[in-house]
LUMMARVO-686766 format. One record per residue (C-alpha): residue in one letter; residue number from 1; x negated, y, z negated. Coordinates in Angstrom, 2 decimals, always signed. Each point is the difference from the previous one (the first is absolute). Layout:
<lumgus>
+------+-----+---------+---------+---------+
| code | pos |      px |      py |      pz |
+------+-----+---------+---------+---------+
|    A | NUM |       X |       Y |       Z |
...
+------+-----+---------+---------+---------+
</lumgus>
This chain:
<lumgus>
+------+-----+---------+---------+---------+
| code | pos |      px |      py |      pz |
+------+-----+---------+---------+---------+
|    F |   1 |  -34.68 |   +2.52 |   +1.02 |
|    L |   2 |   +3.42 |   -2.13 |   -0.58 |
|    I |   3 |   +3.05 |   +1.11 |   +0.98 |
|    H |   4 |   +4.05 |   -1.69 |   -0.24 |
|    A |   5 |   +0.65 |   -0.78 |   +3.87 |
|    F |   6 |   +2.33 |   -2.19 |   +1.79 |
|    V |   7 |   -0.78 |   -2.32 |   +2.44 |
|    L |   8 |   +2.63 |   -1.50 |   +2.73 |
|    I |   9 |   +0.65 |   -3.20 |   +0.20 |
|    L |  10 |   +0.99 |   -2.27 |   +3.33 |
|    L |  11 |   +1.46 |   -3.41 |   -0.26 |
|    L |  12 |   +0.41 |   -2.23 |   +3.73 |
|    G |  13 |   +2.34 |   -2.83 |   -1.17 |
|    D |  14 |   -2.04 |   -0.60 |   -3.05 |
|    V |  15 |   -3.56 |   +1.18 |   +1.69 |
|    R |  16 |   -1.03 |   +3.36 |   -1.37 |
|    Q |  17 |   -1.92 |   +1.13 |   +2.43 |
|    G |  18 |   -3.38 |   +2.27 |   +0.26 |
|    G |  19 |   -2.21 |   +1.92 |   +1.73 |
|    Q |  20 |   -0.89 |   +3.63 |   -2.11 |
|    P |  21 |   +2.22 |   +0.48 |   -2.72 |
|    M |  22 |   +2.31 |   +3.40 |   -0.02 |
|    H |  23 |   -0.32 |   +1.42 |   -3.45 |
|    F |  24 |   +2.36 |   +3.75 |   -0.80 |
|    R |  25 |   -0.44 |   +1.76 |   -2.68 |
|    S |  26 |   +3.85 |   +0.64 |   -0.82 |
|    I |  27 |   +2.25 |   -3.33 |   -0.58 |
|    D |  28 |   +2.75 |   +2.43 |   +2.30 |
|    T |  29 |   -1.96 |   -0.37 |   +2.72 |
|    C |  30 |   -1.31 |   -3.44 |   -0.29 |
|    N |  31 |   +3.85 |   -1.29 |   -0.31 |
|    Y |  32 |   +0.64 |   +2.39 |   +3.50 |
|    F |  33 |   -1.90 |   -1.93 |   +1.85 |
|    A |  34 |   +0.18 |   -3.15 |   -1.58 |
|    E |  35 |   +3.52 |   +0.56 |   +0.80 |
|    Q |  36 |   -0.05 |   +0.82 |   +3.82 |
|    I |  37 |   -2.72 |   -2.82 |   +0.91 |
|    V |  38 |   +2.48 |   -2.66 |   -0.90 |
|    K |  39 |   +3.23 |   +1.43 |   +2.50 |
|    R |  40 |   +1.20 |   -2.67 |   +2.40 |
|    Y |  41 |   +1.46 |   +1.18 |   +3.13 |
|    G |  42 |   +2.21 |   -2.49 |   +1.58 |
|    N |  43 |   +2.54 |   -2.57 |   -0.06 |
|    G |  44 |   -0.25 |   -3.45 |   -1.75 |
|    S |  45 |   -1.42 |   -0.87 |   -3.30 |
|    V |  46 |   -3.74 |   +0.16 |   +0.13 |
|    P |  47 |   -1.84 |   -3.37 |   -0.70 |
|    D |  48 |   -1.62 |   -1.29 |   -3.50 |
|    K |  49 |   -3.63 |   +1.08 |   +1.81 |
|    H |  50 |   +1.18 |   +3.06 |   +2.18 |
|    R |  51 |   +1.11 |   +1.59 |   -3.64 |
|    A |  52 |   -1.06 |   +3.03 |   -1.38 |
|    I |  53 |   -0.70 |   +0.70 |   -4.07 |
|    A |  54 |   -1.50 |   +3.43 |   -1.35 |
|    Y |  55 |   -1.21 |   +1.49 |   -2.37 |
|    C |  56 |   -1.60 |   +1.76 |   -2.34 |
|    K |  57 |   -2.66 |   -0.77 |   -2.40 |
|    P |  58 |   -1.87 |   +2.65 |   -3.05 |
|    T |  59 |   -3.31 |   -0.36 |   -0.26 |
|    Y |  60 |   -3.30 |   +1.63 |   -0.91 |
|    I |  61 |   -2.56 |   +1.30 |   +2.88 |
|    K |  62 |   -3.03 |   +2.41 |   +0.10 |
|    E |  63 |   +1.32 |   +3.42 |   +1.22 |
|    D |  64 |   -2.56 |   -0.18 |   +3.03 |
|    T |  65 |   +1.91 |   -2.94 |   +1.29 |
|    I |  66 |   +0.37 |   +0.23 |   +4.01 |
|    G |  67 |   +3.53 |   -1.15 |   +0.55 |
|    L |  68 |   +1.74 |   +2.34 |   -2.77 |
|    Y |  69 |   +2.77 |   +1.83 |   +0.81 |
+------+-----+---------+---------+---------+
</lumgus>
């Protein structure tokens, strides 16, 4: 049985980061984690290769998928 969910996508520079995907039932929860994961602290600008972009992409997944929050 498939459900709508949101997968968190993370890019460092222009490289999409792999690993176990994080899926969320709620766009609000997914956006919260996307916002938190790209925060940077310190002085100066971040080099392009270390620039972080995170966003949530709608997807269909099985309801019993591991990593569904």
